[in-house]
N, C-alpha and C positions, 0 to 999 in steps of 0.2 A: 328813461327806462331802457332802451336799446343797449345804452353804453354800459350800463349797471349790469344788465342781463349778459354782454358781451365781456364784460371785465370778470363777472362772476364765473363765467365759462371757462375763461382763459386760465383764471386762477386755479378752478377745479382741475383741469387738464393739465395744467403743471404740477398740481399737489399729486396727482394721481400717476403722471411720469416719474416724479421723484421717489414716489413709495416703489414703484416698479423696478427702478434702477437700484435702489436701495436693497430691495429682495435678490435682485440678478448679479447685485456687485461682486459674489462670491464666486466668480468665475473660474480663478485658481483652482485647480487638481493639484492633491497630493502629489509629494515628490515620490519617484521611482527609480529604479536603478534596475538592469538585467544582468543576472552572472550565470553560470553552469555550475550544476552540482551532480554529482552520481550521473552524468551524461545527460541530465534534464535542464532545461533552459528554465530560470525560477526569475521571478519578479518582484523584488523586495518593493515595498512600500512604507512611506513614514506614516505611522498612525500617532495618536496621541493618547498616552494612558492618563487617566484623570483618579487620583486617587480622593474619593469621598471621605474626608476625617471629620472627627468629632468637633463641632464648632463651638465657640465660647456662650451660646445662649441655649441652653438645653434645657429651660427652666418652665416651657410652654406645660399648662394643663393637658391630660390625657385626651381631652377631646380635640384641642388645636393641635398636639402631636399627631393623633390619628389623620386630621385633616390634612396638615402637611405633609404625612407619609402617602397619603391618595394624591395629592398634586403632585408629589415629588415621581411616584410611579406612571402616572398618565404623562408628564413631561419627557420621562425617559424613555417611555414607550413610544411617544409620537417620534421623537428623535429617532428610535431604532426605525419605526415604519419609513421614514424618509430615506433612511439608508446611512443616516451622520453618526449613528451610534453602529458598531458591529457586534457589541459585547458588553453585556452589564450584569454585576450583581452583588449582593452584599458577602462580606469576609464571614468566617465559621468562628469569630472568637469576638471577644469584647476590648481588643485593641482600640487604640484612635482610630485606623483606617477601618471605616466603616463598610466599606464597597469601592468598587472600582467600574469605571467605564472606559470603552476604547471607542475613540472618537476617529472617522476616515475624514478630515479637513485638510485644508492647506497649510495652515499654519498654528503655531501655538497661541496665537492671540485668537485666533476665530474658536479653539477647543476652549480657551479660559472663558472667553465673552460668553460663549454657549452654556457651559459648566456655571457660570457665576448666575445665569436666568433660572436655574432651578430654583424653585420655591422654598426647598428647605435650605439650600444657600443664601438666598434672600432673607428670612428667618432667622439666619444664625445657627441653626441646629448642625448645619455641616459647613465645612471650608473644603476650598479643592485646592489640590498640588496637581501639577500638570508636566509630564515629561514625554517628548519624543520617545517613540518605540518602532524600530523597523521589525517588519514581519514579512514572510512571504506570504504574497496573495492568495487567497484560496486556503491558506492553512486552515487545520480543523482542531479540535481538541480530541486528542486521543484517550 
């Protein structure tokens, strides 16, 4: 019995440590460089702009589409609260680009992975297109 409990305890500890390592695996920071402009030192940071485009599966019934939209907004809101997304919103027309988000992550792969976890993307209602985008840190929309 002790051997079983010890084995169970070690297995549980290994599982928890593996999960923690996976959660903190993203220790890389976004790429930056410093330059001077108009007498001021500016730090440029590489962000990733994620375009959310109409996906191939848009035939959900209205209730399912509304449920997916709610989950989509919650997912993006959670990433915003964590500081992963800095800016996001829908477009103002009926083009294939339905909206965009600006991700503050270290790699394009990380941005693609996070964007692909969006419930609307998983359901096929949206597709993602990701591009690196350099912007001065602290920039605001005026």
